[in-house]
C-alpha distance (Angstrom), angle and dihedral (degrees) to the residues before:
residue distance angle dihedral
M1 . . .
A2 3.82 . .
N3 3.75 131.6 .
V4 3.81 103.5 -134.1
G5 3.82 125.0 -174.0
Y6 3.75 129.1 -154.6
V7 3.81 116.5 -169.6
R8 3.85 126.7 176.2
V9 3.75 139.4 -177.2
S10 3.78 125.7 -179.1
S11 3.74 101.5 -127.9
T12 3.80 138.3 33.0
D13 3.84 93.1 -116.8
Q14 3.83 93.1 59.6
K15 3.82 121.4 88.6
T16 3.81 126.6 -131.5
D17 3.84 96.8 -162.7
R18 3.82 95.1 104.8
Q19 3.78 91.6 55.0
L20 3.83 113.4 94.2
E21 3.77 91.3 -5.0
G22 3.86 108.6 174.4
V23 3.73 94.9 14.0
A24 3.79 111.8 126.1
L25 3.80 107.3 -128.9
D26 3.82 132.9 -175.6
E27 3.79 91.9 -161.9
K28 3.78 134.2 8.7
F29 3.83 131.5 -160.8
E30 3.82 113.5 -159.2
E31 3.77 122.2 -168.1
K32 3.83 134.2 -175.7
A33 3.75 100.7 -165.5
S34 3.83 142.7 101.1
A35 3.79 119.1 -87.1
A36 3.75 89.8 -138.1
D37 3.87 88.7 118.7
T38 3.77 137.4 3.9
A39 3.77 97.8 -115.1
R40 3.75 91.9 101.4
P41 3.83 116.1 140.7
Q42 3.81 98.3 -132.0
L43 3.78 94.2 41.1
L44 3.77 88.2 53.5
L45 3.74 91.8 49.4
C46 3.84 89.1 47.5
M47 3.75 92.7 50.8
A48 3.87 90.7 49.9
Y49 3.87 90.9 46.0
V50 3.77 102.3 52.9
R51 3.80 119.9 89.4
Q52 3.78 138.3 -171.2
G53 3.77 111.9 -62.2
D54 3.86 93.0 22.6
T55 3.86 120.4 123.7
L56 3.75 118.9 -138.7
H57 3.74 111.6 -149.9
V58 3.83 117.5 -156.8
H59 3.82 125.2 176.9
S60 3.80 94.8 -135.5
I61 3.78 139.3 -15.8
D62 3.78 93.1 -104.3
R63 3.77 90.4 60.2
L64 3.78 90.4 60.8
A65 3.90 98.1 42.7
R66 3.77 140.3 -11.4
N67 3.75 93.1 -159.5
L68 3.82 122.4 71.6
Q69 3.85 93.8 -142.4
D70 3.83 91.5 50.2
L71 3.82 90.8 47.1
L72 3.80 92.8 49.6
R73 3.78 92.1 47.6
L74 3.81 93.7 48.0
L75 3.74 92.5 49.3
E76 3.79 91.2 48.1
Q77 3.76 91.6 51.8
L78 3.80 91.5 48.1
M79 3.74 95.1 48.0
D80 3.86 92.0 45.4
K81 3.84 84.9 59.1
G82 3.84 89.7 52.2
V83 3.81 93.6 -108.5
T84 3.74 120.4 145.4
V85 3.84 114.6 -140.4
Q86 3.79 119.3 -151.8
F87 3.82 122.3 -167.7
H88 3.79 106.4 -162.3
K89 3.82 102.6 -167.2
E90 3.83 92.7 50.1
H91 3.85 94.3 38.1
L92 3.77 90.6 -129.0
T93 3.78 129.3 143.7
F94 3.74 126.2 -171.8
S95 3.78 118.8 -166.4
G96 3.79 103.4 160.1
Q97 3.73 95.0 -93.2
D98 3.73 108.8 129.0
D99 3.77 105.0 -111.9
P100 3.92 109.6 165.6
F101 3.83 93.3 -164.2
Q102 3.86 93.5 55.0
R103 3.78 90.8 44.0
L104 3.80 89.4 53.8
Q105 3.81 90.9 48.6
L106 3.75 91.6 49.1
Q107 3.79 92.9 50.2
I108 3.79 92.6 48.7
I109 3.82 95.0 48.1
G110 3.87 90.3 42.6
A111 3.76 91.5 51.3
V112 3.86 90.0 48.7
A113 3.86 90.0 51.4
E114 3.82 89.1 50.2
F115 3.77 91.5 48.5
E116 3.81 90.7 48.5
R117 3.85 89.3 52.6
A118 3.81 91.4 51.2
L119 3.83 91.2 51.3
I120 3.81 90.7 50.0
K121 3.81 90.9 52.1
E122 3.78 90.4 46.0
R123 3.84 92.7 52.9
Q124 3.74 90.2 46.0
R125 3.83 92.4 53.9
E126 3.76 90.6 47.8
G127 3.81 90.5 50.5
I128 3.76 92.8 49.2
A129 3.93 91.0 47.9
K130 3.77 90.1 50.9
A131 3.79 94.5 48.3
K132 3.76 90.9 49.3
S133 3.81 92.2 48.8
M134 3.94 88.1 52.2
G135 3.88 87.9 52.1
K136 3.76 95.7 -112.6
H137 3.78 117.7 156.4
L138 3.78 113.2 -114.4
G139 3.83 126.1 -159.1
R140 3.69 130.4 19.9
E141 3.75 119.0 -11.1
R142 3.77 116.6 -105.8
K143 3.68 112.0 -100.2
L144 3.73 96.6 -145.9
T145 3.82 128.4 45.8
P146 3.85 118.0 -124.3
E147 3.84 87.1 -108.2
L148 3.79 92.4 57.5
E149 3.77 90.9 45.7
R150 3.91 88.6 54.6
T151 3.79 87.8 49.3
I152 3.84 92.9 52.0
K153 3.96 89.4 47.8
T154 3.75 91.1 50.9
R155 3.73 93.9 48.0
A156 3.81 92.4 44.6
D157 3.80 91.2 49.5
A158 3.81 88.5 51.3
G159 3.79 87.9 60.0
E160 3.78 104.6 -98.4
E161 3.79 116.4 155.6
K162 3.87 109.2 -93.9
K163 3.85 92.1 -145.8
A164 3.82 90.8 56.7
L165 3.81 91.8 46.1
A166 3.78 91.2 51.7
S167 3.70 91.0 49.0
E168 3.94 93.3 47.5
F169 3.76 94.1 49.8
G170 3.88 93.9 41.0
V171 3.83 96.8 -119.8
S172 3.80 131.9 123.4
R173 3.80 118.5 -103.7
Q174 3.86 87.0 -114.2
T175 3.84 89.4 58.1
L176 3.88 89.6 45.2
Y177 3.84 90.5 53.0
R178 3.72 90.8 47.2
I179 3.80 91.7 53.8
L180 3.83 90.9 46.9
S181 3.80 91.8 52.5
R182 3.81 95.8 51.6
E183 3.78 116.3 106.7
P184 3.81 112.1 -116.2
K185 3.82 113.9 -106.2
N186 3.76 119.5 -122.7
R187 3.80 113.0 -111.0
N188 3.78 99.7 -158.3
């Protein structure tokens, strides 16, 4: 009977150290990934690791899943294996015994976590739309300036080897071919 911990944050710059602080664990699975789905490497390892009689400790419900269906499916899989799941923030423990009140609490909290995720996605979409309307560049910054791209095109048109150009300018050949295929912009 092992005490197993699963901790998760959404991005690499966030820290997991406050989760399950002070809980004695035999094994800990730490993830830096979104809970948008359950195909997370450390979660999958954790699910394969736990055995009958183990207790899986999770800081809060939204650390395990942000989708009510995913949450219920994960809990069912764990309890079918004979694993007890303890959510510390919510003070809830699920051991496979049918407790209607705990199931209701779980569904309410899971639905709130799903609603919160939907709100975050909506705010993100609104922010992206606003930034686009203001003409802001979204995504990764371009590696090469338009001037350097023109230089590459000129040199490629003059017959220089494309592989050598890609190497010199520090871009992949795929990027080089994308640059060469772009239509020149009018500079009026």
